[in-house]
C-alpha positions as CSV (number, residue, x, y, z in Angstrom):
1,M,234.0,-58.1,-95.8
2,F,230.9,-56.1,-96.8
3,M,228.7,-56.6,-99.9
4,S,228.2,-53.7,-102.3
5,D,224.7,-52.2,-102.8
6,E,224.5,-54.0,-106.2
7,E,225.3,-57.4,-104.6
8,L,222.6,-56.7,-102.0
9,G,220.1,-56.2,-104.7
10,L,219.6,-52.5,-104.1
11,D,218.8,-50.1,-106.9
12,T,222.2,-48.5,-107.9
13,T,220.7,-46.2,-110.5
14,I,219.8,-43.6,-107.8
15,S,222.4,-41.9,-105.8
16,R,221.8,-39.7,-102.7
17,K,223.8,-36.7,-101.6
18,D,222.9,-34.4,-98.7
19,G,219.3,-35.8,-98.5
20,L,218.7,-35.3,-102.2
21,S,218.2,-38.0,-104.9
22,F,219.9,-38.0,-108.2
23,I,219.9,-40.3,-111.3
24,T,223.0,-40.4,-113.5
25,T,222.8,-40.4,-117.3
26,R,225.2,-40.4,-120.1
27,E,224.6,-39.0,-123.6
28,G,225.9,-41.3,-126.3
29,N,229.6,-41.9,-126.0
30,E,230.3,-38.7,-124.1
31,P,232.8,-39.3,-121.2
32,V,230.9,-37.0,-118.8
33,D,228.0,-38.2,-116.8
34,N,225.0,-35.9,-116.1
35,E,223.3,-35.9,-112.7
36,I,219.6,-35.1,-112.7
37,M,217.9,-34.2,-109.4
38,I,214.7,-36.2,-108.7
39,I,211.8,-34.7,-106.8
40,P,211.0,-37.5,-104.4
41,E,207.2,-37.1,-104.4
42,P,205.9,-39.2,-107.3
43,I,203.4,-37.7,-109.8
44,Y,201.9,-41.2,-110.2
45,R,202.3,-44.4,-108.3
46,P,200.5,-47.7,-108.3
47,E,198.1,-48.6,-105.6
48,T,200.0,-51.9,-105.0
49,I,203.5,-53.0,-105.9
50,V,203.1,-56.7,-105.6
51,S,203.9,-57.9,-109.1
52,Q,204.6,-55.2,-111.7
53,A,204.1,-51.5,-111.9
54,N,205.5,-48.1,-112.9
55,L,206.3,-45.1,-110.7
56,Y,206.8,-41.7,-112.3
57,C,208.7,-38.8,-110.7
58,R,209.5,-35.2,-111.9
59,T,213.0,-33.7,-112.1
60,K,214.1,-30.4,-110.6
61,H,213.8,-28.3,-113.7
62,D,210.8,-30.2,-115.2
63,I,212.8,-31.2,-118.2
64,F,212.4,-34.9,-117.7
65,I,210.1,-37.4,-116.1
66,I,211.8,-40.4,-114.5
67,K,209.9,-43.8,-114.9
68,F,210.8,-46.6,-112.6
69,S,209.4,-49.9,-113.9
70,W,209.5,-53.4,-112.4
71,G,208.0,-56.8,-113.0
72,Q,208.2,-60.4,-111.9
73,M,211.3,-62.3,-112.8
74,Q,210.8,-65.2,-115.2
75,N,213.3,-67.4,-113.5
76,D,214.1,-67.7,-109.8
77,P,217.8,-66.8,-109.6
78,K,218.1,-68.8,-106.4
79,L,217.5,-72.0,-108.4
80,D,220.6,-71.3,-110.6
81,I,223.0,-71.4,-107.7
């Protein structure tokens, strides 16, 4: 039995196809998802990623900027088990 990417704690918001990275979005209640291609070279990245930071990437057609943000968890989930 294998664990899913989500169960392993991997970021499931980004998908990869043929060596390209995509993020999937949905507009309102529309049943169709939109895939937006991400240019992998960040336009801004923090010098360190120890506690919290933001990473910004462009999209293929320069319509959007993707912001990845992370921070420290308030509670240690291992203690809840």
